[in-house]
N, C-alpha and C positions, 0 to 999 in steps of 0.2 A: 562516447560516454558508455559506461558499463553499470548495470544495475547489480547492487550487492546487498546482502543481509548481514548486519553486524553481529558477530558472536561475542566480541569483547568491545569495550568502549575505545574508540579511536581518538579520543580527545587528547590524551597525553602524548601519543606517538606521532599523530598526524594533524593535530590541531583541527579535527573535524567535530562538529557539534551533533553527533548521533549517539543514541543510547543503544544498549544491547537489545537485539530483536528488531530494531528499526531497519527499513529498506531505504536505500538512497542511490542516487546516481553520482558516480565519480569518474574522473578521466581514466583511460585504460591503463596507464602506467601506475597510478595510485591503486587501482583495483588489483593489479598483479601483485604489488607489494603487500597490500592488505591480506590477500589470500595466502601468499607465501608465508606471512608471519602468523597466520591463524586468527587474524582479527575479524575477517569477513569471509563469506562464501558467495559464489556467483549465484544470481537468480536467473532462471530461465524465463524468457518472455513467452507469454501465451498469445495466440492470435486473438485479435479483438473480435473476430466474428465467431468465436466458439459458442455454440449453443443457439445461434441465430441462423435462420436461412435467409437468402437474399430477398425473398418476397416479404419478410416480416420486419425488416430493419426500420422502415419508416412508420410503422403502425404505432398508435398511441395505446397505452395500457391504462384501463380505467380501474380505479380502486374504490371499493365500497367502505364507507365508514359508518359505524353505528352512531346515531346521535345520542348525546348524553343530556339528560334533563338536569337543569340546575335546580337546586332546592334551597329554600329559604331557611336560614338558621334562626330559630327563636331564642331571644335572650331574655 
């Protein structure tokens, strides 16, 4: 399977349900054909560990939220 980004709609030519700008996985032969016809471009995979060091992968991140007060609406 190859990851591609669609530059044109592949619906008419390859019966694929993707829109322009979407990224999807297709088999290698279809990917070659899509790229050769200018319908898609290959997407380079990034490592899943980018930006993380080995000792931080299991840590939990805490997020702070401001509480919002509900107010009564007078009628």
